[in-house]
C-alpha positions as CSV (number, residue, x, y, z in Angstrom):
1,M,16.8,-5.6,-21.0
2,N,19.4,-2.9,-20.8
3,T,18.9,-0.6,-17.8
4,R,22.5,0.8,-17.7
5,H,21.4,4.1,-19.2
6,L,19.1,4.7,-16.2
7,L,21.8,3.7,-13.7
8,L,24.9,5.5,-14.8
9,P,24.6,8.4,-12.3
10,F,24.3,5.7,-9.6
11,L,27.4,3.8,-10.7
12,V,29.9,6.6,-9.8
13,A,31.2,6.8,-6.2
14,A,30.0,10.0,-4.6
15,P,32.6,12.3,-3.3
16,F,31.7,14.5,-0.3
17,L,29.9,17.3,-2.2
18,S,31.4,20.7,-2.3
19,G,30.4,23.1,0.4
20,A,28.6,20.5,2.6
21,T,29.7,20.7,6.3
22,T,26.9,18.8,8.0
23,V,25.1,15.5,7.2
24,Q,21.9,17.5,6.4
25,E,23.8,19.8,4.0
26,F,25.4,16.8,2.3
27,V,22.1,15.1,1.9
28,A,20.5,18.2,0.4
29,S,23.4,18.7,-2.0
30,K,23.4,15.0,-3.0
31,V,19.7,14.9,-3.5
32,A,20.0,17.9,-5.8
33,A,22.9,16.4,-7.7
34,D,21.1,13.0,-8.0
35,Y,17.7,14.4,-9.0
36,P,18.2,14.1,-12.8
37,A,18.9,10.3,-12.3
38,L,16.0,10.0,-9.9
39,Q,13.6,11.7,-12.3
40,A,14.7,9.5,-15.2
41,F,14.2,6.4,-13.1
42,Y,10.8,7.6,-12.0
43,T,9.7,8.5,-15.5
44,D,10.7,5.0,-16.8
45,L,8.8,3.3,-14.0
46,H,5.8,5.5,-14.6
47,L,5.8,4.8,-18.4
48,H,6.1,1.0,-17.9
49,P,4.1,-0.2,-14.9
50,E,3.5,-3.9,-14.3
51,L,0.6,-5.7,-12.6
52,S,0.8,-7.6,-9.3
53,L,2.6,-11.0,-9.7
54,M,3.9,-9.8,-13.1
55,E,6.7,-7.4,-11.9
56,V,9.4,-8.9,-14.1
57,K,11.1,-5.8,-15.5
58,T,10.2,-3.6,-12.6
59,S,11.9,-5.9,-10.1
60,A,15.0,-6.2,-12.3
61,K,15.3,-2.4,-12.5
62,V,15.1,-2.1,-8.7
63,A,17.6,-4.9,-8.2
64,A,20.1,-3.3,-10.6
65,A,19.8,0.1,-8.8
66,L,20.5,-1.6,-5.4
67,R,23.5,-3.4,-6.8
68,A,24.8,-0.1,-8.2
69,A,24.5,1.3,-4.7
70,G,26.7,-1.5,-3.2
71,F,24.0,-3.8,-1.8
72,E,24.1,-7.5,-1.9
73,V,21.0,-8.4,-3.8
74,T,18.8,-11.5,-4.1
75,E,16.0,-11.6,-6.7
76,K,12.8,-13.6,-7.0
77,V,12.1,-13.9,-3.3
78,G,8.4,-14.8,-2.8
79,G,7.7,-14.2,-6.5
80,Y,9.3,-11.1,-7.9
81,G,10.5,-9.8,-4.6
82,V,13.9,-8.1,-4.3
83,V,16.0,-8.1,-1.1
84,G,19.1,-5.9,-0.8
85,V,21.4,-6.1,2.2
86,L,24.1,-3.6,3.3
87,K,26.1,-4.5,6.4
88,N,27.9,-1.7,8.1
89,G,29.3,-2.8,11.4
90,P,27.4,-3.5,14.7
91,G,24.0,-2.1,15.5
92,P,20.4,-2.6,14.8
93,T,18.9,-4.0,11.6
94,L,16.5,-1.7,9.7
95,L,14.1,-3.0,7.0
96,I,12.9,-0.5,4.5
97,R,10.1,-1.6,2.1
98,T,8.9,-0.4,-1.2
99,D,6.0,-1.9,-3.3
100,L,6.5,-2.7,-7.0
101,D,3.2,-3.2,-8.7
102,G,0.8,-1.0,-10.7
103,L,-2.9,-1.2,-11.3
104,P,-5.3,-2.1,-14.2
105,V,-6.3,1.5,-14.9
106,Q,-6.3,3.6,-18.1
107,E,-4.2,6.6,-17.3
108,E,-5.9,10.0,-18.0
109,T,-3.4,12.4,-16.5
110,G,-2.3,14.0,-19.8
111,L,1.3,13.8,-18.6
112,P,4.0,13.6,-21.3
113,Y,5.2,10.4,-19.6
114,A,1.7,8.9,-19.1
115,S,1.5,5.2,-19.4
116,T,0.0,3.8,-22.6
117,D,0.9,0.2,-21.8
118,H,-1.5,-2.7,-22.1
119,V,-0.8,-6.2,-20.9
120,T,-2.5,-9.6,-20.8
121,D,-3.3,-10.1,-17.2
122,L,-3.3,-13.4,-15.3
123,A,-6.9,-14.0,-16.3
124,G,-6.0,-13.6,-20.0
125,R,-7.7,-10.2,-20.4
126,D,-6.1,-7.3,-22.2
127,V,-6.0,-4.4,-19.7
128,P,-4.4,-1.0,-19.4
129,V,-1.8,-0.5,-16.7
130,M,-1.0,2.6,-14.6
131,Q,1.0,3.5,-11.5
132,A,-2.2,4.9,-10.1
133,C,-1.1,4.5,-6.4
134,G,2.3,6.1,-6.7
135,H,4.4,2.9,-6.3
136,D,6.8,4.5,-8.8
137,I,7.3,7.3,-6.3
138,H,8.0,4.7,-3.6
139,M,10.6,2.8,-5.7
140,T,12.4,5.9,-6.7
141,V,12.6,7.1,-3.1
142,F,13.7,3.6,-2.1
143,T,16.6,3.5,-4.6
144,G,17.6,7.1,-3.9
145,T,17.8,6.2,-0.2
146,A,19.9,3.2,-0.9
147,R,22.3,5.4,-2.8
148,M,22.3,7.9,0.1
149,L,23.0,5.4,2.8
150,S,25.8,3.8,0.9
151,A,27.5,7.2,0.6
152,L,27.0,8.0,4.3
153,R,28.4,4.8,5.8
154,A,30.7,6.8,8.1
155,D,27.6,8.2,9.7
156,W,25.7,5.1,10.7
157,S,26.2,1.6,12.0
158,G,24.2,-1.5,11.6
159,T,22.5,-3.4,8.8
160,V,20.0,-2.1,6.2
161,V,17.7,-4.6,4.5
162,L,15.9,-3.0,1.5
163,V,12.8,-5.0,0.4
164,G,11.1,-4.6,-3.0
165,Q,7.7,-6.2,-2.4
166,P,5.5,-7.5,-5.2
167,A,1.7,-7.8,-5.3
168,E,0.9,-5.1,-2.7
169,E,-2.3,-4.3,-4.6
170,R,-3.4,-7.9,-4.2
171,G,-2.6,-7.8,-0.5
172,I,-0.5,-11.0,-0.8
173,G,3.0,-9.8,-1.5
174,A,4.2,-9.3,2.1
175,R,2.9,-12.7,3.2
176,A,4.7,-14.3,0.2
177,L,8.0,-12.7,1.2
178,L,7.7,-13.8,4.8
179,T,6.6,-17.3,3.8
180,A,9.7,-17.5,1.5
181,G,11.9,-16.9,4.5
182,L,12.5,-13.1,4.6
183,Y,13.1,-13.2,8.3
184,R,15.1,-16.5,8.3
185,K,17.3,-16.2,5.2
186,F,18.2,-12.5,5.6
187,P,19.0,-10.4,8.7
188,K,15.9,-10.2,10.8
189,P,14.9,-6.6,11.4
190,D,14.7,-4.8,14.7
191,F,12.5,-2.2,12.9
192,A,10.6,-1.9,9.7
193,I,9.7,1.3,8.0
194,A,8.0,2.4,4.8
195,L,6.4,5.5,3.3
196,H,3.3,5.9,1.1
197,D,2.6,8.9,-1.1
198,S,-0.5,10.9,-0.2
199,A,-3.1,12.3,-2.6
200,T,-4.2,14.9,-0.2
201,L,-1.0,16.3,1.4
202,P,1.0,18.9,-0.5
203,A,4.3,17.9,-2.0
204,G,7.0,18.6,0.6
205,V,4.8,17.8,3.5
206,L,5.0,14.6,5.6
207,G,2.5,12.9,7.8
208,T,2.6,10.5,10.8
209,V,0.0,8.7,12.8
210,E,0.6,6.5,15.9
211,G,-1.3,3.3,16.4
212,F,-3.7,2.1,13.8
213,A,-3.0,3.8,10.5
214,M,-4.7,1.6,7.9
215,A,-7.5,-0.9,8.3
216,N,-8.3,-4.6,8.1
217,V,-9.7,-5.4,4.7
218,D,-11.9,-8.4,4.0
219,T,-13.7,-9.2,0.8
220,V,-16.9,-11.3,1.0
221,E,-18.9,-12.8,-1.8
222,I,-22.5,-13.7,-1.1
223,T,-24.7,-15.9,-3.3
224,V,-28.3,-15.4,-2.4
225,R,-30.3,-18.3,-3.7
226,G,-34.0,-18.7,-4.4
227,V,-36.5,-20.4,-6.7
228,G,-37.0,-18.6,-9.9
229,G,-40.0,-18.2,-12.1
230,H,-42.4,-15.9,-13.9
231,G,-42.5,-12.3,-12.6
232,A,-46.3,-12.5,-12.9
233,Y,-46.6,-15.4,-10.4
234,P,-44.2,-14.4,-7.5
235,H,-46.2,-16.6,-5.1
236,A,-44.9,-19.6,-6.9
237,T,-41.2,-18.6,-6.4
238,K,-38.8,-17.8,-3.7
239,D,-37.5,-14.4,-4.8
240,P,-33.7,-13.9,-4.3
241,V,-33.9,-10.3,-5.4
242,V,-36.2,-9.3,-2.6
243,L,-34.1,-11.4,-0.1
244,A,-30.9,-9.7,-1.4
245,A,-32.4,-6.3,-0.9
246,R,-33.3,-7.2,2.7
247,I,-29.8,-8.5,3.3
248,V,-28.2,-5.3,2.0
249,V,-30.3,-3.2,4.3
250,A,-29.9,-5.5,7.3
251,L,-26.1,-5.5,6.9
252,Q,-26.0,-1.8,7.6
253,T,-27.0,-2.5,11.2
254,I,-23.7,-4.3,11.9
255,V,-22.0,-0.9,12.2
256,S,-24.9,1.2,13.4
257,R,-26.3,-1.2,16.0
258,E,-23.8,-4.0,16.8
259,T,-20.4,-2.2,16.8
260,P,-19.3,0.1,19.6
261,P,-19.4,3.7,18.3
262,I,-15.8,4.3,19.3
263,D,-14.6,1.3,17.2
264,P,-14.3,2.1,13.5
265,A,-15.9,-0.2,11.0
266,V,-17.3,-0.1,7.4
267,V,-19.6,-2.5,5.6
268,T,-20.0,-1.6,2.0
269,V,-21.9,-3.6,-0.6
270,G,-20.0,-2.6,-3.7
271,S,-21.6,-5.0,-6.3
272,I,-25.1,-6.6,-6.7
273,H,-26.0,-8.6,-9.8
274,G,-29.0,-10.7,-10.5
275,G,-31.6,-11.4,-13.1
276,T,-31.8,-11.1,-16.9
277,K,-35.3,-9.7,-17.7
278,A,-38.0,-7.7,-16.1
279,N,-40.5,-10.5,-15.9
280,I,-38.2,-13.3,-14.8
281,I,-37.5,-13.9,-11.1
282,P,-33.9,-15.4,-11.1
283,N,-32.6,-18.3,-9.2
284,E,-29.8,-16.3,-7.5
285,V,-28.3,-12.9,-6.9
286,K,-24.6,-12.2,-6.3
287,L,-23.3,-9.6,-3.8
288,Q,-19.8,-8.4,-3.2
289,L,-18.8,-6.7,0.0
290,T,-15.7,-4.9,1.4
291,L,-15.4,-4.9,5.2
292,R,-13.1,-2.5,7.1
293,S,-12.1,-2.4,10.7
294,Y,-9.1,-1.9,13.0
295,S,-9.3,-4.3,15.9
296,D,-9.2,-8.1,15.4
297,A,-12.3,-8.4,17.6
298,V,-14.4,-6.0,15.5
299,R,-13.2,-7.8,12.4
300,A,-14.2,-11.2,13.7
301,H,-17.6,-9.9,14.9
302,T,-18.3,-8.3,11.5
303,L,-17.6,-11.5,9.6
304,E,-19.8,-13.5,12.0
305,A,-22.6,-11.0,11.7
306,V,-22.6,-11.1,7.9
307,R,-23.1,-14.9,8.1
308,R,-25.8,-14.6,10.8
309,I,-27.8,-11.9,9.0
310,C,-27.7,-13.7,5.7
311,K,-29.0,-16.9,7.3
312,G,-31.6,-15.1,9.4
313,E,-33.1,-13.1,6.5
314,A,-33.2,-16.3,4.4
315,I,-35.1,-18.1,7.2
316,A,-37.5,-15.1,7.6
317,S,-38.1,-15.3,3.8
318,G,-39.1,-19.0,4.1
319,M,-36.0,-20.4,2.2
320,P,-35.4,-24.1,2.8
321,D,-32.2,-25.2,4.4
322,D,-30.7,-26.3,1.1
323,L,-31.1,-22.8,-0.3
324,M,-29.4,-20.8,2.5
325,P,-27.2,-18.0,1.2
326,I,-23.5,-19.0,0.5
327,V,-21.1,-16.7,2.3
328,K,-17.5,-16.9,1.0
329,I,-14.6,-14.9,2.4
330,I,-12.0,-14.3,-0.3
331,E,-8.8,-15.4,1.6
332,D,-6.5,-14.1,-1.1
333,D,-8.1,-10.6,-0.8
334,T,-7.6,-9.9,2.9
335,V,-5.3,-7.4,4.5
336,A,-4.6,-7.0,8.2
337,A,-4.7,-3.6,9.8
338,T,-1.4,-1.6,9.9
339,F,-0.5,-0.7,13.5
340,N,2.3,1.9,13.7
341,D,4.3,1.1,16.8
342,P,3.9,4.2,18.9
343,T,7.4,4.3,20.3
344,L,9.0,3.9,16.8
345,T,6.5,6.3,15.3
346,R,7.4,9.0,17.8
347,R,11.1,8.4,16.9
348,V,10.3,8.7,13.2
349,R,8.4,11.9,13.7
350,G,11.2,13.3,15.8
351,A,13.7,12.7,13.1
352,L,11.4,14.2,10.5
353,V,10.8,17.3,12.6
354,E,14.5,17.7,13.2
355,W,15.2,17.7,9.5
356,F,12.2,19.5,8.1
357,G,10.7,21.5,10.9
358,S,7.3,21.0,12.6
359,D,5.4,23.0,10.0
360,R,6.2,20.3,7.4
361,V,5.4,17.3,9.5
362,Q,1.7,16.9,10.2
363,T,-0.2,14.5,12.5
364,I,-2.7,12.9,10.2
365,P,-5.8,10.8,11.0
366,P,-5.9,7.0,10.4
367,E,-7.6,5.7,7.2
368,M,-9.8,2.8,6.3
369,G,-7.7,1.9,3.3
370,G,-5.6,-1.3,3.4
371,E,-1.8,-1.9,3.2
372,D,-0.1,-5.3,3.6
373,F,3.0,-3.6,5.0
374,S,1.2,-4.6,8.2
375,E,2.3,-8.2,7.8
376,F,5.9,-7.3,8.5
377,G,4.9,-6.5,12.1
378,R,2.4,-9.4,12.7
379,T,4.8,-12.4,12.8
380,T,5.9,-14.0,16.0
381,D,8.9,-11.8,16.0
382,H,6.7,-8.7,16.7
383,V,8.9,-6.3,14.7
384,P,7.9,-2.7,15.4
385,I,6.7,-1.1,12.2
386,C,6.0,2.5,11.0
387,L,4.4,3.6,7.7
388,F,4.5,7.4,7.2
389,R,3.0,9.6,4.5
390,L,4.7,11.6,1.8
391,G,2.8,14.5,0.3
392,A,2.7,14.2,-3.5
393,V,0.2,16.9,-4.7
394,D,1.0,20.3,-6.3
395,P,0.4,22.7,-3.4
396,A,-1.5,25.1,-5.7
397,K,-3.9,22.3,-6.5
398,V,-4.4,21.5,-2.8
399,A,-5.1,25.2,-2.1
400,E,-7.6,25.3,-5.0
401,S,-9.3,22.1,-3.7
402,Q,-9.6,23.7,-0.2
403,R,-11.0,26.9,-1.7
404,T,-13.6,25.3,-4.0
405,G,-14.4,22.1,-2.2
406,V,-13.8,20.1,-5.3
407,A,-12.0,16.9,-4.3
408,L,-8.6,16.1,-5.6
409,P,-8.0,12.9,-7.7
410,S,-7.5,10.0,-5.2
411,L,-5.1,7.2,-5.2
412,H,-6.2,4.6,-7.7
413,S,-7.7,7.4,-9.8
414,S,-6.9,7.5,-13.6
415,K,-6.1,11.2,-13.0
416,F,-3.8,10.9,-10.0
417,A,-0.6,12.7,-11.0
418,P,2.1,13.3,-8.3
419,L,4.3,16.4,-8.6
420,P,7.7,14.6,-9.0
421,E,10.5,17.0,-8.0
422,P,9.5,18.1,-4.5
423,T,7.9,14.7,-3.8
424,L,11.0,12.7,-4.7
425,K,13.5,15.1,-3.0
426,T,11.4,15.2,0.2
427,G,11.0,11.4,0.1
428,V,14.7,10.5,-0.2
429,T,15.6,13.1,2.4
430,A,12.9,11.9,4.8
431,M,13.7,8.2,4.5
432,T,17.4,9.0,4.9
433,A,16.8,11.1,8.0
434,V,14.8,8.3,9.6
435,A,17.3,5.6,8.7
436,L,20.2,7.7,10.1
437,D,18.4,8.3,13.4
438,I,17.5,4.6,13.8
439,L,21.1,3.5,12.9
440,K,22.9,6.0,15.0
441,K,26.2,4.7,16.2
442,D,26.7,3.4,19.8
443,Q,23.1,2.7,20.6
444,A,20.9,-0.3,21.6
445,A,18.8,-2.1,19.1
446,R,15.5,-0.9,20.7
447,P,14.4,2.8,20.7
């Protein structure tokens, strides 16, 4: 694969741009000068997304961009992970993460650079692929920030570790990197930061939240078993459809009657399948659940309650012991809550306000979506982490949505289409501003 045509603007050493007298002015000028290359890189990533655990070409493109910026690069860490290291004297070590993977979604944005790619997924199915969560935005900001920090070495001191993470959409990429020795084989970070585009904030606006920002995510599969038979003779059966219906209703009491009202939690039954014909009572019904929470205590209680309710409803229905429901937690589809270290987040917010002004930096509410960036802060090293938000929506569309009440396309939507220029320019500037603040010269490693 030849990516040189995408990287030529990054291969040339950047002189101090004409007219820039402050770091902020230099960054603004350089972002403007680099934008055609950033746009080309973004467009290429958007056109050619790759699924989780299959990020072969994507990771190579990111690795090449980091090398061009002067980073020492290691590829295929924890799968298709990429780690770039730039040492620049004494000081703290800052980890900056991007995710690499796309989603199995058929793009319907109508953009001239919309993805039309199809791939054979790991299960052997032919599926469409789209950057429906904006990871192409993240990667472009990530490589632009690498370029910026390399050009600004005189203005910071310490070590930057840039991590391209695979399989974020599967919730397993961060753990794979850590298991592969991210904190042992590379400089261990004092801080870890990331950004995520927002499908509700206008492009050019940033958002921060202290404490819990994203939720625990658990996927549970329940097999409700019974004794099938003819629909005309239900007394001769043990009907799993009725039992499944009772379980679905009873599960709603976990949040409404068992969880303290001030502790957020969600129990959603997203899939229910059973039976083949109107007059046949089946032998089993399948349920699929997503559970969301913030605290580990609520998470543990919710999982226990699901098991208890399934068993209790089965007993009440007269099911024998050998036909109790089977409750399976999908371990490969779990994500821990993202907790933004309050001290670090206040520092991030301060840097953003200094560069952008308070009118462009919002305090946003936490969400019940999941993000495995959380794992970088959950090791025994207890690295402080912060994930902040980057507005990606055309401001005119945000205003129209507010006026009409019609919701904007969400992340993971086939119609999600970020507005590239203000989003990318704001993202590179914001991440650079935060990095320069954390890596100020002559400071301790802790904020």
